[in-house]
C-alpha positions as CSV (number, residue, x, y, z in Angstrom):
1,M,14.5,-16.0,-65.1
2,R,13.0,-18.5,-62.2
3,T,16.5,-19.9,-61.6
4,I,17.7,-15.8,-60.8
5,F,14.3,-15.6,-59.2
6,F,14.6,-18.4,-56.9
7,R,18.5,-18.3,-55.7
8,T,19.0,-14.6,-55.2
9,V,15.2,-12.0,-54.8
10,L,13.3,-14.9,-52.6
11,P,16.1,-15.6,-50.5
12,A,16.6,-12.1,-49.8
13,F,12.7,-11.9,-49.4
14,A,12.4,-13.6,-46.3
15,L,15.3,-12.0,-44.8
16,M,13.0,-8.9,-44.4
17,I,10.7,-10.7,-43.6
18,A,11.9,-11.9,-41.0
19,I,14.3,-9.4,-39.7
20,T,10.7,-7.0,-40.1
21,A,9.1,-9.6,-37.9
22,S,11.2,-9.4,-35.4
23,L,11.0,-6.0,-34.8
24,A,7.8,-5.6,-34.9
25,F,7.4,-8.5,-31.5
26,A,10.6,-7.0,-29.6
27,S,9.4,-5.6,-26.5
28,D,10.9,-1.8,-25.8
29,Q,13.5,-2.1,-23.2
30,N,13.4,1.8,-21.7
31,D,9.8,1.3,-21.0
32,M,9.5,-1.0,-18.9
33,A,9.8,-1.0,-15.6
34,D,13.4,-2.4,-14.6
35,E,14.2,-5.7,-12.5
36,D,16.5,-5.2,-9.3
37,A,16.2,-1.5,-10.0
38,T,16.1,1.6,-7.2
39,V,12.6,3.5,-8.1
40,N,13.5,7.7,-7.8
41,T,9.9,8.5,-9.1
42,A,6.4,7.1,-7.1
43,Y,2.9,7.1,-8.8
44,D,0.0,7.5,-6.3
45,R,-1.8,5.5,-8.7
46,D,-6.4,5.5,-8.8
47,P,-7.8,3.0,-7.7
48,I,-10.9,2.4,-9.8
49,E,-8.4,2.6,-13.2
50,L,-5.1,2.1,-12.6
51,Y,-3.8,5.3,-14.0
52,C,-0.9,7.2,-12.4
53,I,-2.2,10.2,-11.0
54,I,0.7,12.3,-8.8
55,P,4.2,11.5,-9.5
56,Y,5.9,11.5,-5.7
57,P,10.1,12.0,-4.8
58,V,11.0,8.6,-3.4
59,N,13.5,6.3,-2.2
60,C,12.0,2.1,-3.3
61,S,13.3,-1.1,-4.8
62,N,11.2,-3.0,-7.1
63,V,12.3,-7.0,-5.6
64,K,11.0,-6.7,-2.2
65,E,14.7,-7.2,-0.7
66,T,14.1,-9.4,2.4
67,P,10.5,-11.0,3.3
68,S,9.5,-9.1,5.9
69,A,9.9,-5.8,3.7
70,P,7.2,-3.2,4.3
71,L,5.9,-1.5,1.2
72,C,6.8,2.1,-0.5
73,T,4.1,4.5,0.7
74,I,4.2,8.5,1.0
75,N,2.3,10.8,3.7
76,N,3.2,8.7,6.7
77,G,3.1,5.8,5.3
78,T,-1.2,6.2,4.1
79,T,-0.9,5.5,0.6
80,Q,0.7,3.0,-1.6
81,V,2.6,4.2,-3.9
82,Y,3.9,1.7,-7.9
83,Q,6.0,2.0,-10.6
84,R,4.4,3.4,-14.2
85,T,4.8,0.1,-16.4
86,H,5.5,-0.2,-20.4
87,T,2.8,1.9,-20.7
88,V,1.9,5.6,-20.7
89,F,-0.6,5.6,-17.9
90,E,-1.3,2.5,-16.7
91,C,0.7,2.1,-12.6
92,T,0.9,-1.9,-11.8
93,V,4.2,-2.8,-10.6
94,V,4.0,-2.8,-6.5
95,L,7.5,-1.2,-4.7
96,W,8.9,-1.9,-1.4
97,E,11.4,0.4,0.7
98,K,14.6,-0.3,0.6
99,Q,16.1,-1.7,3.0
100,P,19.3,-0.1,4.6
């Protein structure tokens, strides 16, 4: 009875634990900010809480294409906008103007 347990059940159980652990610690790539991506919706954020407040349509990138690329702003350059991160409310990814 012990040999059946050690040869079949124990390896299967170890495999199930390994698969479960790998899925538990895997990040959800759909919710995170993509690298080198054009951003069509940016958010103004609360200055204290860093939460996303209002979405704005923009044409910006989350990658600084040139050393002199300006920050992505709205309202004639008075308000900097950000991209939402992997959490629902947090806006901390800096956006840059797309270069022509």
